[in-house]
N, C-alpha and C positions, 0 to 999 in steps of 0.2 A: 328175383329182382327186389332190390331194397325198397322199403316203404317210403313213399313220398307223401307228405301231408297234402290232402286235396285242397283245391281252391275254395274260397268262400262261395263262389258262384255255383260250383258243383254241389256243395253241401246244401245250399239254398234250394237248388233244383230237387235234390233227394227229398228234403223235408216237404216241399210243396207237393210233390207227386205222391209221396207216401200218405200225406194228409188227405189228399183227394181220393186215393184208393181205399183208405181205411178211416173214414170219418168217425166211425164208432169205436176206435181203439181206446181201450180202458183197462184198468186192473180187473182181471176176471176172478179173483179170489172173492168169495162171498164173506161179508163181515158186517157187523153193526156197531162195534166199538173199537177203539184203538187196540185194546188188548186182543180182541179176536183177530184183527189183521196181523198183529205181531205173531201170534201163535200160528195162524194159517201160513204165514210166510216162512216160519221156521219149518213147518211141515212140508212146504213145497220143494225143499232141497231134494234133488234126485227123484222128483215126483211131479206128476202133471197137476195143473190147477183143477182139472176135472175130478181127479181122484181125491184131492184135498177137499173139494166142495162136497163130495159124497160122505166124507168122514166128519167134517166139522159140525153139522147139525146135531149129531149125537154127542159129540165131544162137548159142545157149548151148552147143551142141555144138561149133561151130567155135571159140568164144572162151569157154572154161569159167571163166575167172577174170579179175581186174582186170589182171593182167600181160599176158594174151593180148589183151585189148581195147586196152590202151595201145599194144601193138606191132603191131596189126592193119594190114594193107595197106588203105589208105583206100578204094581202088576196090572191093576185094572186100567190105569192110564195107558200103559203099553198095549194092552189088548184093544183098547178103543182106537188107537192110531196105527195098529199093526200093518194095515194094508198100504200105508204110505211108504213103507220101507224104512230101514234103519231105525225101527221104532223104539228100541231101547235107548239109543243115543238121543233121539228126538224127545223122548219122555223126560230124560235127564235134563236136557236143555230147557224144556218148557217149565218143568217144576223148579229148577234152579233160578230161572228168570223170574218166575212168579214170586219166589222168596225174596229175591233181590229188589223187585219192584216194591214189595211191602216194606222191607227194611230200609231202603235207600231213597225211595221216591214217593212215599205215601200211598203206594198202590197204583199210582198213575204211570202211564207210558211216557217217558221223557221225550222232549222235542229237540234234543241236541245230539249231533252225530257222536261226539266223544262219550256221552252218557249211554247211548244205545249200544255202541260197540263194546262197552264194558260188560254187557249182559251176556250170559253164557249162550253160545249158539247164534249170536247176532253179529254177523260181519257187515261190511259196507253195503252189500246187496240188500239184505233185510232192512238195514237202517234207512237206506235210500227209499225203499218202498214205503215204509212207515212215514218218513218225513214228507215225502211227496204227496201221498194219499191223504193222510190225516191232517198234516199241518201246512200243506202247500209250500213246503220249504225245499228248495233245490240246492242242496249242499253237494250233490254229486249226481251221477247217472247210474241207474240200476243196470247191472250187467249180468244177465243169465246166459244160458247156453244159446238161446236164439239170438240175443243181442250180439254176443261175441261172434257167432258164425256169420250172421247177415252183415254186420259191420265190416268184417274182413272181406267178404265176397264183394261188397260194394266199394272196397278200397278206402273205407273211412279209417281203418286201423290196420296195424301190422298183423301178422299171424301169431302174435303173442298169446300164450295160453293162460297167463296170469290175469284174472279178471280186474284186479286193481290197476294194472298197467294199461289194460284195454280201456278202462274207465278214464284214466288220465289222458289217453290219446283222444278219446271222444270229447272230453271236457275242453281240450285245446282247440277243437274245431267247431263244436256245436254252440251256437249262441246260448247264453245262460237262460233266456226265457223259454228255451225248448228242451231243457235238461230233463224235465219230467215227461214231456210228450214223446221224446225220441225213443225211449224204451218201449212204450206201448206200441208205437208205430212199427218198430223193428220186430217186436214179438208177433204182432198180428200178421205182418208180412211173412214171417217165417212159418207161421202156422197155416196160412191160407195159400200162399203163392210159392215162396222159396222154401219148399219142404226139403228137408235134408236129403232124403233118398230119391226124390223125384221132383226137382224144381220145375215149375211150370213157366219156363222162360218165354215161350211164345205168347203167353197171356199176361206177362209182367209189364207194368207201365214204366219200368226202368230198363227194359231190355236194349234200348238204343244207347245207353250210357254206362251200363254195368260192365266192369272189366271181366266178370266171370260168366258172362252170358253163354248159354248153350242152346243154340238154335239149330 
């Protein structure tokens, strides 16, 4: 069945119920500085936030600032982040990004989408996380695997696999003031209730309106 854009009333109901079900929804990556969040988000690709949070204390202790990351021994950096998977590529991204921040941004993490996405390993997902969490700027909607899966199950988006196209579909129906919150809400719902292999539909607060309900 072809995707039909949901009504504003349906979207409002989804937002209200998710907010009621997950009032504590937030970014679960641990960080203290914009650089730490940027690095943690790069590490989170194909990796759980829990695993990233186990790795970053040691990582940030060894490399406390952008200069240390830029000058890091690549093999040591790779070993430090090995358990997050794709560690060689991630180490390259992190170190290249650190160098770019020093050369082009005075060592600071930029607050504009186009500048963030020019950094190596930083696509719209990572940029949206940084912009929303650090700068409170909603230039888009963070789309990870949970957001993509749950949004489709709820009929908010088509079954498109391209996260950028999913983001555009969500931006078209989610009021701008909820662009940052909606990602946290969908992620928490995907982790707690709508689990990929065993969705807990009987205990879901959306089971009377979800088009994918399994009761």
